PyMOL Python script that loads the backbone (N, CA, C, O; Angstrom):
from pymol import cmd

cmd.read_pdbstr("""\
ATOM      1  N   MET A   1       5.405  -4.330   6.339  1.00  0.00           N
ATOM      2  CA  MET A   1       4.197  -5.029   5.944  1.00  0.00           C
ATOM      3  C   MET A   1       3.944  -4.758   4.462  1.00  0.00           C
ATOM      4  O   MET A   1       4.025  -3.619   4.002  1.00  0.00           O
ATOM      5  N   SER A   2       3.644  -5.800   3.744  1.00  0.00           N
ATOM      6  CA  SER A   2       3.347  -5.623   2.330  1.00  0.00           C
ATOM      7  C   SER A   2       2.016  -4.895   2.183  1.00  0.00           C
ATOM      8  O   SER A   2       1.158  -4.957   3.063  1.00  0.00           O
ATOM      9  N   LYS A   3       1.863  -4.213   1.071  1.00  0.00           N
ATOM     10  CA  LYS A   3       0.655  -3.453   0.816  1.00  0.00           C
ATOM     11  C   LYS A   3      -0.475  -4.410   0.452  1.00  0.00           C
ATOM     12  O   LYS A   3      -0.375  -5.148  -0.528  1.00  0.00           O
ATOM     13  N   LEU A   4      -1.545  -4.399   1.234  1.00  0.00           N
ATOM     14  CA  LEU A   4      -2.681  -5.269   0.989  1.00  0.00           C
ATOM     15  C   LEU A   4      -3.685  -4.560   0.096  1.00  0.00           C
ATOM     16  O   LEU A   4      -3.942  -3.366   0.249  1.00  0.00           O
ATOM     17  N   MET A   5      -4.242  -5.310  -0.832  1.00  0.00           N
ATOM     18  CA  MET A   5      -5.191  -4.752  -1.788  1.00  0.00           C
ATOM     19  C   MET A   5      -6.542  -5.439  -1.627  1.00  0.00           C
ATOM     20  O   MET A   5      -6.631  -6.588  -1.196  1.00  0.00           O
ATOM     21  N   VAL A   6      -7.580  -4.707  -1.983  1.00  0.00           N
ATOM     22  CA  VAL A   6      -8.943  -5.215  -1.947  1.00  0.00           C
ATOM     23  C   VAL A   6      -9.468  -5.196  -3.374  1.00  0.00           C
ATOM     24  O   VAL A   6      -9.328  -4.201  -4.084  1.00  0.00           O
ATOM     25  N   LYS A   7     -10.070  -6.296  -3.784  1.00  0.00           N
ATOM     26  CA  LYS A   7     -10.628  -6.369  -5.132  1.00  0.00           C
ATOM     27  C   LYS A   7     -12.034  -5.783  -5.106  1.00  0.00           C
ATOM     28  O   LYS A   7     -12.909  -6.256  -4.382  1.00  0.00           O
ATOM     29  N   ILE A   8     -12.228  -4.749  -5.905  1.00  0.00           N
ATOM     30  CA  ILE A   8     -13.519  -4.084  -6.019  1.00  0.00           C
ATOM     31  C   ILE A   8     -14.106  -4.501  -7.362  1.00  0.00           C
ATOM     32  O   ILE A   8     -13.545  -4.189  -8.412  1.00  0.00           O
ATOM     33  N   THR A   9     -15.219  -5.195  -7.331  1.00  0.00           N
ATOM     34  CA  THR A   9     -15.804  -5.659  -8.588  1.00  0.00           C
ATOM     35  C   THR A   9     -17.104  -4.923  -8.869  1.00  0.00           C
ATOM     36  O   THR A   9     -17.842  -4.546  -7.960  1.00  0.00           O
ATOM     37  N   SER A  10     -17.351  -4.737 -10.126  1.00  0.00           N
ATOM     38  CA  SER A  10     -18.622  -4.196 -10.591  1.00  0.00           C
ATOM     39  C   SER A  10     -19.090  -5.089 -11.727  1.00  0.00           C
ATOM     40  O   SER A  10     -18.434  -6.074 -12.066  1.00  0.00           O
ATOM     41  N   LEU A  11     -20.194  -4.750 -12.296  1.00  0.00           N
ATOM     42  CA  LEU A  11     -20.725  -5.580 -13.380  1.00  0.00           C
ATOM     43  C   LEU A  11     -19.790  -5.626 -14.584  1.00  0.00           C
ATOM     44  O   LEU A  11     -19.724  -6.631 -15.291  1.00  0.00           O
ATOM     45  N   SER A  12     -19.063  -4.522 -14.813  1.00  0.00           N
ATOM     46  CA  SER A  12     -18.264  -4.468 -16.037  1.00  0.00           C
ATOM     47  C   SER A  12     -16.766  -4.684 -15.828  1.00  0.00           C
ATOM     48  O   SER A  12     -16.052  -4.975 -16.787  1.00  0.00           O
ATOM     49  N   SER A  13     -16.273  -4.547 -14.586  1.00  0.00           N
ATOM     50  CA  SER A  13     -14.827  -4.652 -14.408  1.00  0.00           C
ATOM     51  C   SER A  13     -14.461  -4.995 -12.969  1.00  0.00           C
ATOM     52  O   SER A  13     -15.303  -5.020 -12.071  1.00  0.00           O
ATOM     53  N   ALA A  14     -13.191  -5.253 -12.792  1.00  0.00           N
ATOM     54  CA  ALA A  14     -12.643  -5.467 -11.449  1.00  0.00           C
ATOM     55  C   ALA A  14     -11.478  -4.506 -11.267  1.00  0.00           C
ATOM     56  O   ALA A  14     -10.577  -4.435 -12.103  1.00  0.00           O
ATOM     57  N   GLU A  15     -11.507  -3.778 -10.177  1.00  0.00           N
ATOM     58  CA  GLU A  15     -10.429  -2.843  -9.863  1.00  0.00           C
ATOM     59  C   GLU A  15      -9.880  -3.204  -8.492  1.00  0.00           C
ATOM     60  O   GLU A  15     -10.498  -3.954  -7.736  1.00  0.00           O
ATOM     61  N   TYR A  16      -8.717  -2.661  -8.186  1.00  0.00           N
ATOM     62  CA  TYR A  16      -8.090  -2.921  -6.897  1.00  0.00           C
ATOM     63  C   TYR A  16      -7.844  -1.608  -6.170  1.00  0.00           C
ATOM     64  O   TYR A  16      -7.515  -0.590  -6.780  1.00  0.00           O
ATOM     65  N   GLU A  17      -8.011  -1.654  -4.869  1.00  0.00           N
ATOM     66  CA  GLU A  17      -7.803  -0.480  -4.023  1.00  0.00           C
ATOM     67  C   GLU A  17      -7.009  -0.935  -2.807  1.00  0.00           C
ATOM     68  O   GLU A  17      -7.228  -2.030  -2.289  1.00  0.00           O
ATOM     69  N   ASP A  18      -6.084  -0.087  -2.351  1.00  0.00           N
ATOM     70  CA  ASP A  18      -5.328  -0.522  -1.183  1.00  0.00           C
ATOM     71  C   ASP A  18      -6.254  -0.548   0.040  1.00  0.00           C
ATOM     72  O   ASP A  18      -7.205   0.227   0.137  1.00  0.00           O
ATOM     73  N   LEU A  19      -5.951  -1.446   0.952  1.00  0.00           N
ATOM     74  CA  LEU A  19      -6.820  -1.714   2.097  1.00  0.00           C
ATOM     75  C   LEU A  19      -7.086  -0.466   2.924  1.00  0.00           C
ATOM     76  O   LEU A  19      -8.216  -0.246   3.361  1.00  0.00           O
ATOM     77  N   GLN A  20      -6.073   0.348   3.143  1.00  0.00           N
ATOM     78  CA  GLN A  20      -6.230   1.558   3.962  1.00  0.00           C
ATOM     79  C   GLN A  20      -7.279   2.491   3.370  1.00  0.00           C
ATOM     80  O   GLN A  20      -8.189   2.924   4.077  1.00  0.00           O
ATOM     81  N   SER A  21      -7.167   2.803   2.097  1.00  0.00           N
ATOM     82  CA  SER A  21      -8.119   3.731   1.478  1.00  0.00           C
ATOM     83  C   SER A  21      -9.509   3.109   1.371  1.00  0.00           C
ATOM     84  O   SER A  21     -10.513   3.811   1.500  1.00  0.00           O
ATOM     85  N   TYR A  22      -9.575   1.799   1.136  1.00  0.00           N
ATOM     86  CA  TYR A  22     -10.861   1.115   1.086  1.00  0.00           C
ATOM     87  C   TYR A  22     -11.585   1.215   2.434  1.00  0.00           C
ATOM     88  O   TYR A  22     -12.778   1.513   2.487  1.00  0.00           O
ATOM     89  N   CYS A  23     -10.855   0.964   3.509  1.00  0.00           N
ATOM     90  CA  CYS A  23     -11.459   1.031   4.842  1.00  0.00           C
ATOM     91  C   CYS A  23     -11.908   2.445   5.173  1.00  0.00           C
ATOM     92  O   CYS A  23     -12.972   2.636   5.762  1.00  0.00           O
ATOM     93  N   GLN A  24     -11.114   3.431   4.802  1.00  0.00           N
ATOM     94  CA  GLN A  24     -11.509   4.817   5.042  1.00  0.00           C
ATOM     95  C   GLN A  24     -12.773   5.163   4.264  1.00  0.00           C
ATOM     96  O   GLN A  24     -13.667   5.837   4.777  1.00  0.00           O
ATOM     97  N   ARG A  25     -12.835   4.700   3.036  1.00  0.00           N
ATOM     98  CA  ARG A  25     -13.998   5.005   2.190  1.00  0.00           C
ATOM     99  C   ARG A  25     -15.276   4.368   2.729  1.00  0.00           C
ATOM    100  O   ARG A  25     -16.313   5.028   2.787  1.00  0.00           O
ATOM    101  N   ILE A  26     -15.218   3.096   3.123  1.00  0.00           N
ATOM    102  CA  ILE A  26     -16.446   2.467   3.609  1.00  0.00           C
ATOM    103  C   ILE A  26     -16.807   2.962   5.013  1.00  0.00           C
ATOM    104  O   ILE A  26     -17.979   2.945   5.388  1.00  0.00           O
ATOM    105  N   SER A  27     -15.831   3.394   5.776  1.00  0.00           N
ATOM    106  CA  SER A  27     -16.115   3.993   7.077  1.00  0.00           C
ATOM    107  C   SER A  27     -16.885   5.308   6.897  1.00  0.00           C
ATOM    108  O   SER A  27     -17.840   5.582   7.622  1.00  0.00           O
ATOM    109  N   LYS A  28     -16.458   6.108   5.928  1.00  0.00           N
ATOM    110  CA  LYS A  28     -17.161   7.362   5.647  1.00  0.00           C
ATOM    111  C   LYS A  28     -18.578   7.098   5.158  1.00  0.00           C
ATOM    112  O   LYS A  28     -19.507   7.822   5.516  1.00  0.00           O
ATOM    113  N   LYS A  29     -18.746   6.057   4.336  1.00  0.00           N
ATOM    114  CA  LYS A  29     -20.083   5.682   3.882  1.00  0.00           C
ATOM    115  C   LYS A  29     -20.961   5.309   5.072  1.00  0.00           C
ATOM    116  O   LYS A  29     -22.129   5.692   5.149  1.00  0.00           O
ATOM    117  N   ASN A  30     -20.377   4.559   5.989  1.00  0.00           N
ATOM    118  CA  ASN A  30     -21.101   4.134   7.178  1.00  0.00           C
ATOM    119  C   ASN A  30     -21.529   5.353   7.997  1.00  0.00           C
ATOM    120  O   ASN A  30     -22.669   5.428   8.454  1.00  0.00           O
ATOM    121  N   ASN A  31     -20.615   6.302   8.181  1.00  0.00           N
ATOM    122  CA  ASN A  31     -20.937   7.511   8.937  1.00  0.00           C
ATOM    123  C   ASN A  31     -22.004   8.352   8.239  1.00  0.00           C
ATOM    124  O   ASN A  31     -22.835   8.975   8.899  1.00  0.00           O
ATOM    125  N   SER A  32     -21.981   8.370   6.918  1.00  0.00           N
ATOM    126  CA  SER A  32     -22.972   9.175   6.204  1.00  0.00           C
ATOM    127  C   SER A  32     -24.382   8.639   6.428  1.00  0.00           C
ATOM    128  O   SER A  32     -25.362   9.372   6.294  1.00  0.00           O
ATOM    129  N   ASN A  33     -24.476   7.368   6.767  1.00  0.00           N
ATOM    130  CA  ASN A  33     -25.797   6.811   7.086  1.00  0.00           C
ATOM    131  C   ASN A  33     -26.396   7.442   8.336  1.00  0.00           C
ATOM    132  O   ASN A  33     -27.618   7.508   8.471  1.00  0.00           O
ATOM    133  N   LEU A  34     -25.547   7.906   9.252  1.00  0.00           N
ATOM    134  CA  LEU A  34     -26.056   8.609  10.439  1.00  0.00           C
ATOM    135  C   LEU A  34     -26.827   9.854  10.017  1.00  0.00           C
ATOM    136  O   LEU A  34     -27.937  10.095  10.492  1.00  0.00           O
ATOM    137  N   TYR A  35     -26.239  10.636   9.131  1.00  0.00           N
ATOM    138  CA  TYR A  35     -26.866  11.874   8.687  1.00  0.00           C
ATOM    139  C   TYR A  35     -28.127  11.585   7.870  1.00  0.00           C
ATOM    140  O   TYR A  35     -29.127  12.293   7.992  1.00  0.00           O
ATOM    141  N   LYS A  36     -28.077  10.563   7.052  1.00  0.00           N
ATOM    142  CA  LYS A  36     -29.253  10.189   6.275  1.00  0.00           C
ATOM    143  C   LYS A  36     -30.385   9.749   7.197  1.00  0.00           C
ATOM    144  O   LYS A  36     -31.546  10.089   6.967  1.00  0.00           O
ATOM    145  N   LEU A  37     -30.051   8.998   8.231  1.00  0.00           N
ATOM    146  CA  LEU A  37     -31.054   8.534   9.180  1.00  0.00           C
ATOM    147  C   LEU A  37     -31.664   9.711   9.947  1.00  0.00           C
ATOM    148  O   LEU A  37     -32.879   9.768  10.131  1.00  0.00           O
ATOM    149  N   GLU A  38     -30.824  10.647  10.392  1.00  0.00           N
ATOM    150  CA  GLU A  38     -31.335  11.835  11.090  1.00  0.00           C
ATOM    151  C   GLU A  38     -32.245  12.651  10.175  1.00  0.00           C
ATOM    152  O   GLU A  38     -33.295  13.133  10.601  1.00  0.00           O
ATOM    153  N   LYS A  39     -31.842  12.801   8.930  1.00  0.00           N
ATOM    154  CA  LYS A  39     -32.655  13.558   7.974  1.00  0.00           C
ATOM    155  C   LYS A  39     -33.992  12.854   7.744  1.00  0.00           C
ATOM    156  O   LYS A  39     -35.040  13.498   7.700  1.00  0.00           O
ATOM    157  N   TYR A  40     -33.950  11.543   7.600  1.00  0.00           N
ATOM    158  CA  TYR A  40     -35.172  10.773   7.379  1.00  0.00           C
ATOM    159  C   TYR A  40     -36.113  10.883   8.574  1.00  0.00           C
ATOM    160  O   TYR A  40     -37.319  11.064   8.409  1.00  0.00           O
ATOM    161  N   LEU A  41     -35.552  10.774   9.781  1.00  0.00           N
ATOM    162  CA  LEU A  41     -36.369  10.835  10.990  1.00  0.00           C
ATOM    163  C   LEU A  41     -36.795  12.264  11.335  1.00  0.00           C
ATOM    164  O   LEU A  41     -37.789  12.472  12.031  1.00  0.00           O
ATOM    165  N   GLY A  42     -36.044  13.231  10.849  1.00  0.00           N
ATOM    166  CA  GLY A  42     -36.339  14.623  11.158  1.00  0.00           C
ATOM    167  C   GLY A  42     -35.944  15.021  12.568  1.00  0.00           C
ATOM    168  O   GLY A  42     -36.451  16.004  13.107  1.00  0.00           O
ATOM    169  N   LYS A  43     -35.035  14.255  13.168  1.00  0.00           N
ATOM    170  CA  LYS A  43     -34.563  14.596  14.512  1.00  0.00           C
ATOM    171  C   LYS A  43     -33.184  13.999  14.741  1.00  0.00           C
ATOM    172  O   LYS A  43     -32.737  13.099  14.029  1.00  0.00           O
ATOM    173  N   SER A  44     -32.536  14.530  15.751  1.00  0.00           N
ATOM    174  CA  SER A  44     -31.204  14.064  16.112  1.00  0.00           C
ATOM    175  C   SER A  44     -31.274  12.656  16.712  1.00  0.00           C
ATOM    176  O   SER A  44     -32.253  12.288  17.361  1.00  0.00           O
ATOM    177  N   LEU A  45     -30.230  11.895  16.483  1.00  0.00           N
ATOM    178  CA  LEU A  45     -30.165  10.564  17.079  1.00  0.00           C
ATOM    179  C   LEU A  45     -29.831  10.626  18.568  1.00  0.00           C
ATOM    180  O   LEU A  45     -29.818   9.598  19.245  1.00  0.00           O
ATOM    181  N   MET A  46     -29.560  11.824  19.076  1.00  0.00           N
ATOM    182  CA  MET A  46     -29.201  11.992  20.481  1.00  0.00           C
ATOM    183  C   MET A  46     -30.424  12.239  21.380  1.00  0.00           C
ATOM    184  O   MET A  46     -30.268  12.407  22.590  1.00  0.00           O
ATOM    185  N   VAL A  47     -31.638  12.265  20.807  1.00  0.00           N
ATOM    186  CA  VAL A  47     -32.814  12.612  21.598  1.00  0.00           C
ATOM    187  C   VAL A  47     -33.533  11.407  22.199  1.00  0.00           C
ATOM    188  O   VAL A  47     -34.437  11.562  23.020  1.00  0.00           O
ATOM    189  N   ASP A  48     -33.134  10.227  21.791  1.00  0.00           N
ATOM    190  CA  ASP A  48     -33.823   9.020  22.235  1.00  0.00           C
ATOM    191  C   ASP A  48     -32.781   7.962  22.573  1.00  0.00           C
ATOM    192  O   ASP A  48     -31.780   7.826  21.870  1.00  0.00           O
ATOM    193  N   GLU A  49     -33.012   7.219  23.640  1.00  0.00           N
ATOM    194  CA  GLU A  49     -32.028   6.222  24.087  1.00  0.00           C
ATOM    195  C   GLU A  49     -31.779   5.144  23.031  1.00  0.00           C
ATOM    196  O   GLU A  49     -30.631   4.764  22.800  1.00  0.00           O
ATOM    197  N   ASP A  50     -32.829   4.652  22.393  1.00  0.00           N
ATOM    198  CA  ASP A  50     -32.653   3.633  21.350  1.00  0.00           C
ATOM    199  C   ASP A  50     -31.892   4.194  20.143  1.00  0.00           C
ATOM    200  O   ASP A  50     -31.048   3.509  19.566  1.00  0.00           O
ATOM    201  N   LEU A  51     -32.192   5.435  19.766  1.00  0.00           N
ATOM    202  CA  LEU A  51     -31.477   6.060  18.646  1.00  0.00           C
ATOM    203  C   LEU A  51     -30.018   6.316  18.999  1.00  0.00           C
ATOM    204  O   LEU A  51     -29.142   6.207  18.141  1.00  0.00           O
ATOM    205  N   MET A  52     -29.752   6.654  20.258  1.00  0.00           N
ATOM    206  CA  MET A  52     -28.362   6.848  20.684  1.00  0.00           C
ATOM    207  C   MET A  52     -27.591   5.539  20.602  1.00  0.00           C
ATOM    208  O   MET A  52     -26.405   5.536  20.270  1.00  0.00           O
ATOM    209  N   MET A  53     -28.259   4.422  20.904  1.00  0.00           N
ATOM    210  CA  MET A  53     -27.609   3.116  20.815  1.00  0.00           C
ATOM    211  C   MET A  53     -27.275   2.786  19.355  1.00  0.00           C
ATOM    212  O   MET A  53     -26.190   2.283  19.064  1.00  0.00           O
ATOM    213  N   ILE A  54     -28.204   3.070  18.445  1.00  0.00           N
ATOM    214  CA  ILE A  54     -27.960   2.852  17.016  1.00  0.00           C
ATOM    215  C   ILE A  54     -26.788   3.714  16.551  1.00  0.00           C
ATOM    216  O   ILE A  54     -25.917   3.239  15.821  1.00  0.00           O
ATOM    217  N   ARG A  55     -26.765   4.970  16.969  1.00  0.00           N
ATOM    218  CA  ARG A  55     -25.685   5.892  16.620  1.00  0.00           C
ATOM    219  C   ARG A  55     -24.349   5.358  17.135  1.00  0.00           C
ATOM    220  O   ARG A  55     -23.350   5.378  16.415  1.00  0.00           O
ATOM    221  N   ASP A  56     -24.331   4.884  18.371  1.00  0.00           N
ATOM    222  CA  ASP A  56     -23.108   4.355  18.963  1.00  0.00           C
ATOM    223  C   ASP A  56     -22.600   3.139  18.193  1.00  0.00           C
ATOM    224  O   ASP A  56     -21.398   3.004  17.962  1.00  0.00           O
ATOM    225  N   ILE A  57     -23.502   2.268  17.802  1.00  0.00           N
ATOM    226  CA  ILE A  57     -23.111   1.076  17.032  1.00  0.00           C
ATOM    227  C   ILE A  57     -22.497   1.484  15.695  1.00  0.00           C
ATOM    228  O   ILE A  57     -21.452   0.961  15.308  1.00  0.00           O
ATOM    229  N   ILE A  58     -23.133   2.408  14.996  1.00  0.00           N
ATOM    230  CA  ILE A  58     -22.621   2.845  13.697  1.00  0.00           C
ATOM    231  C   ILE A  58     -21.242   3.478  13.841  1.00  0.00           C
ATOM    232  O   ILE A  58     -20.349   3.202  13.040  1.00  0.00           O
ATOM    233  N   LEU A  59     -21.059   4.324  14.851  1.00  0.00           N
ATOM    234  CA  LEU A  59     -19.762   4.966  15.066  1.00  0.00           C
ATOM    235  C   LEU A  59     -18.691   3.956  15.470  1.00  0.00           C
ATOM    236  O   LEU A  59     -17.537   4.082  15.059  1.00  0.00           O
ATOM    237  N   THR A  60     -19.060   2.962  16.267  1.00  0.00           N
ATOM    238  CA  THR A  60     -18.112   1.922  16.677  1.00  0.00           C
ATOM    239  C   THR A  60     -17.672   1.092  15.475  1.00  0.00           C
ATOM    240  O   THR A  60     -16.490   0.778  15.335  1.00  0.00           O
ATOM    241  N   VAL A  61     -18.607   0.743  14.620  1.00  0.00           N
ATOM    242  CA  VAL A  61     -18.271  -0.025  13.411  1.00  0.00           C
ATOM    243  C   VAL A  61     -17.348   0.796  12.516  1.00  0.00           C
ATOM    244  O   VAL A  61     -16.385   0.261  11.968  1.00  0.00           O
ATOM    245  N   SER A  62     -17.630   2.082  12.363  1.00  0.00           N
ATOM    246  CA  SER A  62     -16.772   2.939  11.545  1.00  0.00           C
ATOM    247  C   SER A  62     -15.356   2.991  12.107  1.00  0.00           C
ATOM    248  O   SER A  62     -14.384   2.918  11.355  1.00  0.00           O
ATOM    249  N   ALA A  63     -15.238   3.115  13.415  1.00  0.00           N
ATOM    250  CA  ALA A  63     -13.911   3.153  14.044  1.00  0.00           C
ATOM    251  C   ALA A  63     -13.191   1.823  13.858  1.00  0.00           C
ATOM    252  O   ALA A  63     -11.993   1.802  13.575  1.00  0.00           O
ATOM    253  N   ASP A  64     -13.908   0.718  14.015  1.00  0.00           N
ATOM    254  CA  ASP A  64     -13.309  -0.603  13.821  1.00  0.00           C
ATOM    255  C   ASP A  64     -12.843  -0.789  12.381  1.00  0.00           C
ATOM    256  O   ASP A  64     -11.779  -1.361  12.141  1.00  0.00           O
ATOM    257  N   ILE A  65     -13.626  -0.314  11.432  1.00  0.00           N
ATOM    258  CA  ILE A  65     -13.247  -0.407  10.023  1.00  0.00           C
ATOM    259  C   ILE A  65     -11.964   0.380   9.773  1.00  0.00           C
ATOM    260  O   ILE A  65     -11.067  -0.091   9.073  1.00  0.00           O
ATOM    261  N   ASN A  66     -11.879   1.582  10.347  1.00  0.00           N
ATOM    262  CA  ASN A  66     -10.678   2.400  10.157  1.00  0.00           C
ATOM    263  C   ASN A  66      -9.435   1.763  10.758  1.00  0.00           C
ATOM    264  O   ASN A  66      -8.337   1.951  10.235  1.00  0.00           O
ATOM    265  N   ARG A  67      -9.583   1.015  11.845  1.00  0.00           N
ATOM    266  CA  ARG A  67      -8.436   0.375  12.498  1.00  0.00           C
ATOM    267  C   ARG A  67      -8.047  -0.948  11.839  1.00  0.00           C
ATOM    268  O   ARG A  67      -6.958  -1.461  12.095  1.00  0.00           O
ATOM    269  N   LEU A  68      -8.893  -1.494  11.020  1.00  0.00           N
ATOM    270  CA  LEU A  68      -8.672  -2.804  10.430  1.00  0.00           C
ATOM    271  C   LEU A  68      -7.310  -2.961   9.743  1.00  0.00           C
ATOM    272  O   LEU A  68      -6.648  -3.973   9.972  1.00  0.00           O
ATOM    273  N   PRO A  69      -6.862  -2.019   8.920  1.00  0.00           N
ATOM    274  CA  PRO A  69      -5.553  -2.202   8.269  1.00  0.00           C
ATOM    275  C   PRO A  69      -4.406  -2.366   9.267  1.00  0.00           C
ATOM    276  O   PRO A  69      -3.427  -3.049   8.968  1.00  0.00           O
ATOM    277  N   ASP A  70      -4.509  -1.757  10.432  1.00  0.00           N
ATOM    278  CA  ASP A  70      -3.452  -1.862  11.434  1.00  0.00           C
ATOM    279  C   ASP A  70      -3.533  -3.165  12.227  1.00  0.00           C
ATOM    280  O   ASP A  70      -2.577  -3.531  12.911  1.00  0.00           O
ATOM    281  N   LEU A  71      -4.644  -3.855  12.146  1.00  0.00           N
ATOM    282  CA  LEU A  71      -4.848  -5.074  12.925  1.00  0.00           C
ATOM    283  C   LEU A  71      -4.558  -6.349  12.150  1.00  0.00           C
ATOM    284  O   LEU A  71      -4.430  -7.421  12.742  1.00  0.00           O
ATOM    285  N   ILE A  72      -4.453  -6.241  10.832  1.00  0.00           N
ATOM    286  CA  ILE A  72      -4.252  -7.422   9.996  1.00  0.00           C
ATOM    287  C   ILE A  72      -2.786  -7.831  10.011  1.00  0.00           C
ATOM    288  O   ILE A  72      -1.889  -7.008   9.828  1.00  0.00           O
ATOM    289  N   ILE A  73      -2.567  -9.118  10.233  1.00  0.00           N
ATOM    290  CA  ILE A  73      -1.224  -9.688  10.143  1.00  0.00           C
ATOM    291  C   ILE A  73      -1.273 -10.710   9.014  1.00  0.00           C
ATOM    292  O   ILE A  73      -1.973 -11.719   9.099  1.00  0.00           O
ATOM    293  N   ALA A  74      -0.519 -10.432   7.959  1.00  0.00           N
ATOM    294  CA  ALA A  74      -0.515 -11.321   6.795  1.00  0.00           C
ATOM    295  C   ALA A  74       0.362 -12.533   7.073  1.00  0.00           C
ATOM    296  O   ALA A  74       1.228 -12.495   7.947  1.00  0.00           O
ATOM    297  N   ASP A  75       0.135 -13.604   6.330  1.00  0.00           N
ATOM    298  CA  ASP A  75       0.943 -14.815   6.453  1.00  0.00           C
ATOM    299  C   ASP A  75       2.427 -14.493   6.382  1.00  0.00           C
ATOM    300  O   ASP A  75       2.860 -13.746   5.504  1.00  0.00           O
ATOM    301  N   GLY A  76       3.197 -15.044   7.288  1.00  0.00           N
ATOM    302  CA  GLY A  76       4.634 -14.855   7.265  1.00  0.00           C
ATOM    303  C   GLY A  76       5.116 -13.637   8.017  1.00  0.00           C
ATOM    304  O   GLY A  76       6.319 -13.476   8.222  1.00  0.00           O
ATOM    305  N   GLU A  77       4.207 -12.778   8.433  1.00  0.00           N
ATOM    306  CA  GLU A  77       4.607 -11.601   9.199  1.00  0.00           C
ATOM    307  C   GLU A  77       4.561 -11.927  10.683  1.00  0.00           C
ATOM    308  O   GLU A  77       3.849 -12.833  11.117  1.00  0.00           O
ATOM    309  N   THR A  78       5.310 -11.193  11.429  1.00  0.00           N
ATOM    310  CA  THR A  78       5.292 -11.391  12.879  1.00  0.00           C
ATOM    311  C   THR A  78       4.575 -10.237  13.537  1.00  0.00           C
ATOM    312  O   THR A  78       4.496  -9.141  12.982  1.00  0.00           O
ATOM    313  N   ASN A  79       4.063 -10.484  14.705  1.00  0.00           N
ATOM    314  CA  ASN A  79       3.401  -9.461  15.485  1.00  0.00           C
ATOM    315  C   ASN A  79       4.473  -8.742  16.296  1.00  0.00           C
ATOM    316  O   ASN A  79       4.859  -9.195  17.374  1.00  0.00           O
ATOM    317  N   GLU A  80       4.942  -7.633  15.776  1.00  0.00           N
ATOM    318  CA  GLU A  80       6.034  -6.892  16.415  1.00  0.00           C
ATOM    319  C   GLU A  80       5.473  -5.731  17.218  1.00  0.00           C
ATOM    320  O   GLU A  80       5.691  -4.567  16.883  1.00  0.00           O
ATOM    321  N   GLY A  81       4.761  -6.054  18.266  1.00  0.00           N
ATOM    322  CA  GLY A  81       4.240  -5.022  19.143  1.00  0.00           C
ATOM    323  C   GLY A  81       3.001  -4.330  18.625  1.00  0.00           C
ATOM    324  O   GLY A  81       2.704  -3.209  19.038  1.00  0.00           O
ATOM    325  N   LEU A  82       2.273  -4.966  17.734  1.00  0.00           N
ATOM    326  CA  LEU A  82       1.055  -4.361  17.210  1.00  0.00           C
ATOM    327  C   LEU A  82      -0.017  -4.325  18.247  1.00  0.00           C
ATOM    328  O   LEU A  82      -1.119  -3.846  17.980  1.00  0.00           O
TER     329      LEU A  82
END
""", "prot")
cmd.dss("prot")
cmd.show_as("cartoon", "prot")
cmd.util.cbc("prot")
cmd.orient("prot")
């Protein structure tokens, strides 16, 4: 599989990052929101059913983001047991 890149733009420039590292980075950002939310609320997300659901959604999205590079099939590639 060819190396896929993600274009990261800012106000002053455009940089490129490989898809794997980009997904890992945004997954970690997503997970850090759990800790920020717990700190803001002053309690664990495991103490309330609604908060546990929010926690589960955030963790599921992070896991899906991490798996994304393995799930992408670029044009011209075949699905060889993925």
